[in-house]
C-alpha positions as CSV (number, residue, x, y, z in Angstrom):
1,M,-30.2,24.1,38.9
2,E,-29.0,24.3,35.4
3,R,-29.9,21.3,33.2
4,R,-27.1,19.7,31.3
5,V,-27.7,19.0,27.6
6,P,-26.1,15.7,26.5
7,R,-23.4,16.1,23.8
8,P,-23.2,13.7,20.9
9,F,-20.1,12.0,22.2
10,D,-21.9,11.2,25.4
11,E,-23.9,8.7,23.5
12,P,-23.5,5.1,25.0
13,G,-22.5,3.6,21.7
14,R,-19.7,6.0,21.0
15,S,-18.6,6.1,24.6
16,R,-18.3,2.4,24.6
17,T,-16.2,2.5,21.3
18,R,-14.0,5.3,22.9
19,E,-13.5,3.2,26.0
20,G,-12.7,0.1,23.8
21,L,-10.0,1.9,21.7
22,R,-8.6,3.5,24.9
23,G,-8.4,0.3,26.6
24,Y,-7.0,-1.4,23.6
25,G,-4.3,1.2,23.2
26,L,-3.3,0.9,26.8
27,I,-2.9,-2.9,26.9
28,V,-1.1,-2.8,23.5
29,G,1.2,-0.2,24.9
30,M,1.9,-2.4,27.9
31,W,2.9,-5.3,25.8
32,V,5.0,-3.2,23.4
33,R,7.0,-1.8,26.3
34,S,7.5,-5.2,27.7
35,T,8.6,-6.5,24.2
36,M,11.0,-3.6,23.5
37,T,12.8,-4.3,27.0
38,Y,14.6,-6.9,24.9
39,R,15.1,-5.2,21.6
40,T,17.5,-7.8,20.1
41,S,15.1,-10.6,20.8
42,F,12.3,-8.6,19.2
43,F,14.2,-7.9,16.1
44,L,15.4,-11.5,15.8
45,S,11.9,-12.7,16.3
46,A,10.5,-10.2,13.7
47,F,13.1,-11.2,11.2
48,G,12.5,-14.8,11.8
49,N,8.9,-14.4,11.3
50,A,9.3,-12.6,8.1
51,A,11.9,-15.1,6.8
52,I,9.5,-18.0,7.6
53,Q,6.6,-16.4,5.8
54,F,8.8,-15.5,2.9
55,L,9.4,-19.2,2.2
56,D,5.9,-19.3,0.8
57,F,6.9,-16.9,-2.0
58,V,10.1,-18.8,-2.5
59,A,8.0,-21.9,-3.2
60,I,6.1,-19.9,-5.9
61,W,9.3,-18.6,-7.3
62,I,10.7,-22.2,-7.6
63,M,7.5,-23.2,-9.3
64,F,8.0,-20.5,-11.9
65,S,11.5,-21.8,-12.7
66,H,9.6,-24.7,-14.4
67,V,6.8,-22.8,-15.9
68,D,6.2,-19.4,-17.5
69,V,2.6,-18.8,-16.4
70,L,0.2,-20.3,-13.7
71,G,-3.4,-20.0,-14.7
72,G,-2.5,-17.3,-17.2
73,F,-0.7,-15.2,-14.6
74,T,3.1,-14.4,-14.7
75,L,5.3,-14.3,-11.5
76,P,5.1,-10.5,-11.0
77,E,1.2,-10.7,-11.2
78,I,1.1,-13.5,-8.7
79,A,3.5,-11.5,-6.6
80,L,0.9,-8.8,-6.5
81,L,-1.7,-11.3,-5.2
82,Y,0.8,-12.6,-2.6
83,G,2.2,-9.4,-1.4
84,S,-1.3,-7.8,-0.9
85,C,-3.0,-10.6,0.9
86,S,0.1,-11.4,3.0
87,A,0.2,-7.7,4.1
88,S,-3.5,-7.6,4.8
89,L,-3.5,-10.8,6.8
90,G,-0.4,-9.6,8.7
91,L,-2.2,-6.4,9.6
92,A,-5.2,-8.1,10.8
93,D,-3.1,-10.7,12.7
94,L,-1.2,-8.0,14.4
95,L,-4.4,-6.2,15.5
96,L,-6.9,-9.0,16.2
97,G,-4.8,-12.3,15.8
98,N,-5.1,-13.2,19.5
99,T,-8.9,-13.6,19.3
100,D,-8.4,-17.2,18.4
101,R,-7.3,-17.7,22.1
102,I,-10.8,-17.0,23.4
103,G,-11.5,-20.7,23.5
104,V,-8.7,-21.3,26.0
105,R,-10.0,-18.5,28.3
106,I,-13.6,-19.9,28.1
107,R,-12.3,-23.3,29.1
108,D,-10.2,-22.2,32.1
109,G,-12.6,-19.5,33.3
110,S,-10.1,-16.7,32.9
111,L,-12.6,-14.8,30.7
112,D,-14.3,-14.0,33.9
113,T,-11.6,-11.6,35.0
114,M,-12.2,-9.6,31.7
115,L,-16.0,-9.4,32.2
116,V,-15.5,-7.3,35.4
117,R,-13.0,-4.7,33.9
118,P,-14.3,-1.4,32.6
119,V,-13.1,-2.2,29.1
120,P,-15.0,-4.0,26.3
121,V,-14.1,-7.6,26.3
122,L,-13.2,-7.8,22.6
123,A,-10.6,-5.1,23.1
124,Q,-9.1,-7.0,25.9
125,V,-9.1,-10.3,24.0
126,A,-7.6,-8.7,20.9
127,A,-4.8,-6.8,22.8
128,D,-4.0,-9.6,25.1
129,R,-0.3,-10.8,24.6
130,F,0.0,-8.4,21.8
131,A,2.8,-9.9,19.6
132,L,4.7,-7.0,17.9
133,R,7.0,-9.5,16.1
134,R,4.1,-10.1,13.7
135,V,5.1,-6.9,11.9
136,G,7.6,-9.3,10.2
137,R,4.8,-10.8,8.1
138,I,3.5,-7.3,7.2
139,G,7.0,-6.2,6.1
140,Q,7.8,-9.2,3.9
141,G,4.4,-8.9,2.2
142,L,4.9,-5.2,1.5
143,A,8.4,-6.0,0.1
144,V,7.0,-8.5,-2.3
145,L,4.2,-6.1,-3.2
146,I,6.6,-3.3,-3.9
147,W,8.8,-5.6,-6.1
148,A,5.5,-6.6,-8.0
149,V,4.4,-3.1,-8.5
150,A,7.9,-2.0,-9.8
151,T,8.1,-5.1,-12.2
152,L,4.6,-5.2,-13.6
153,D,3.9,-3.6,-17.0
154,V,0.7,-1.9,-16.1
155,D,-0.8,1.4,-17.2
156,W,-1.1,3.0,-13.7
157,S,-4.0,5.3,-13.7
158,A,-5.1,7.3,-10.6
159,G,-7.7,4.6,-9.8
160,K,-5.3,1.7,-9.8
161,V,-2.8,3.6,-7.8
162,F,-5.5,4.4,-5.2
163,L,-6.7,0.8,-5.2
164,V,-3.5,-0.8,-4.0
165,P,-3.2,0.7,-0.5
166,V,-7.1,0.5,-0.3
167,M,-7.2,-3.2,-0.9
168,I,-4.5,-3.8,1.8
169,V,-6.5,-1.9,4.5
170,A,-9.8,-3.2,3.4
171,G,-8.5,-6.7,3.1
172,A,-7.1,-6.5,6.7
173,A,-10.6,-5.4,7.8
174,I,-12.2,-8.4,6.1
175,F,-9.8,-10.7,7.6
176,G,-10.4,-9.1,11.0
177,A,-14.1,-9.6,10.6
178,V,-13.6,-13.3,9.9
179,M,-11.5,-13.5,13.0
180,V,-14.2,-11.9,15.2
181,V,-16.8,-14.3,13.8
182,G,-14.5,-17.2,14.6
183,A,-14.0,-15.9,18.1
184,A,-17.7,-15.7,18.6
185,F,-18.2,-19.2,17.3
186,Q,-15.9,-20.5,20.0
187,F,-18.5,-19.6,22.6
188,V,-20.6,-22.3,21.1
189,A,-17.9,-24.9,20.1
190,G,-15.6,-24.4,23.1
191,D,-12.4,-24.6,21.0
192,A,-12.6,-23.9,17.2
193,A,-9.5,-22.0,16.7
194,E,-8.6,-24.3,13.8
195,V,-11.9,-23.6,12.1
196,Q,-11.1,-19.9,12.4
197,N,-7.7,-20.4,11.1
198,S,-9.0,-22.4,8.1
199,F,-10.8,-19.2,6.9
200,T,-7.9,-16.8,7.7
201,Y,-4.6,-18.5,7.1
202,G,-6.2,-21.1,4.7
203,G,-7.9,-18.2,2.9
204,N,-4.6,-16.3,2.7
205,T,-2.9,-19.3,1.1
206,M,-5.8,-19.6,-1.4
207,L,-5.6,-15.9,-2.2
208,Q,-1.9,-16.1,-3.2
209,Y,-2.8,-17.9,-6.3
210,P,-4.8,-16.6,-9.3
211,P,-8.6,-17.2,-9.2
212,T,-8.4,-18.9,-12.7
213,V,-6.9,-22.0,-11.2
214,F,-10.1,-22.6,-9.0
215,A,-13.5,-23.9,-9.8
216,K,-16.2,-21.4,-10.2
217,D,-18.3,-22.9,-7.4
218,L,-15.5,-22.1,-5.1
219,L,-15.2,-18.5,-6.6
220,R,-18.8,-17.9,-5.9
221,G,-18.5,-19.0,-2.4
222,V,-15.5,-16.7,-1.6
223,T,-17.2,-13.8,-3.3
224,F,-20.9,-13.9,-2.2
225,I,-20.8,-16.0,1.0
226,V,-17.3,-15.5,2.8
227,P,-16.2,-12.5,0.7
228,L,-12.5,-13.2,0.7
229,A,-12.3,-12.4,-3.0
230,F,-12.5,-8.7,-2.1
231,V,-9.3,-9.0,-0.1
232,N,-7.1,-9.0,-3.2
233,W,-8.6,-11.0,-6.2
234,L,-11.2,-8.5,-7.4
235,P,-9.0,-5.3,-6.9
236,A,-5.9,-7.1,-8.3
237,L,-7.9,-8.1,-11.4
238,Y,-8.8,-4.4,-12.0
239,V,-5.3,-3.3,-11.5
240,L,-4.0,-6.0,-14.0
241,G,-6.7,-5.1,-16.5
242,R,-8.0,-8.8,-16.4
243,P,-11.6,-10.0,-16.6
244,D,-13.3,-11.5,-13.5
245,P,-13.9,-15.4,-14.0
246,L,-17.5,-14.8,-12.7
247,G,-18.1,-11.9,-15.2
248,L,-18.5,-9.2,-12.5
249,P,-18.1,-5.6,-13.7
250,G,-14.8,-3.7,-13.1
251,W,-16.3,-1.3,-10.6
252,V,-16.9,-4.2,-8.1
253,A,-13.1,-3.9,-7.3
254,F,-13.8,-0.7,-5.5
255,L,-16.4,-2.1,-3.1
256,S,-13.8,-3.7,-0.8
257,P,-14.2,-1.0,1.9
258,L,-18.0,-1.3,1.8
259,V,-17.8,-5.1,1.9
260,A,-15.5,-4.8,4.9
261,L,-18.0,-2.6,6.7
262,A,-20.9,-4.8,5.7
263,V,-19.0,-8.0,7.1
264,F,-18.2,-6.2,10.3
265,V,-21.9,-5.7,11.1
266,P,-22.8,-9.5,11.4
267,A,-19.4,-10.1,12.9
268,S,-20.2,-7.7,15.8
269,L,-23.7,-9.1,16.3
270,A,-22.3,-12.6,16.4
271,W,-19.7,-11.6,19.0
272,R,-22.3,-9.9,21.2
273,A,-24.6,-12.9,20.9
274,G,-21.8,-15.2,21.8
275,L,-20.8,-13.1,24.8
276,R,-24.3,-13.0,26.1
277,S,-24.4,-16.8,25.9
278,Y,-21.3,-17.2,28.0
279,R,-21.8,-19.1,31.2
280,S,-18.9,-19.0,33.8
281,T,-17.0,-22.2,34.7
282,G,-17.6,-21.4,38.4
283,S,-14.0,-21.7,39.2
């Protein structure tokens, strides 16, 4: 009998990842088809979501009707910060935002049904009730970002042009890792969705403003502990040609993808540890 030689993609890790992506895509597709059944409702919801989020930038705009600069930053420069972090959070929220509902499933025991399905639990949790209307946040963030890029007086080198889309994608990955860690924490805390949101939505609000208005101790915390500064602060400072308040070299701005990868490693381990510690409600 001929012996079968295992192929690289038959490795358990890769197979599990492939199953997770496939399962995630199938669940998302189901929710998207359900959403698009009522197209008018979807477009109104997406527009409303974008309009509500845009009010944050309107508040900043009104602020600049009374001042010329904030922390040494002009309105277009802050618009660059706002648009980039809003688009990053919107992308992460679209793909992984439902992970904050894991606490509810732990309490009511509905997580048990996910454990017996042939799809990784994280993929099921992230895709559950996929809200396509959240593209509204991404759209309004990109709109503000495009306005900022068109308005800024910046010497656009190839590196700066490359950095703009990279910081959006890498920023989304960093926010996504924080969401996964927050979801893992809920296995211990039971219901810590607000703690998770304080780092994601709260971090997004903080990143909309220039780092020069915050204390250096806070800047060190969001650079070296919870690396939210790599979402947009450090890349944006490089694009704008401004020095980092902590004195970090300019090339650090290009580390966002590596930081995102580094953050996802402990996030993955935390999720696996939390899932292993789960005990069914018995209901």
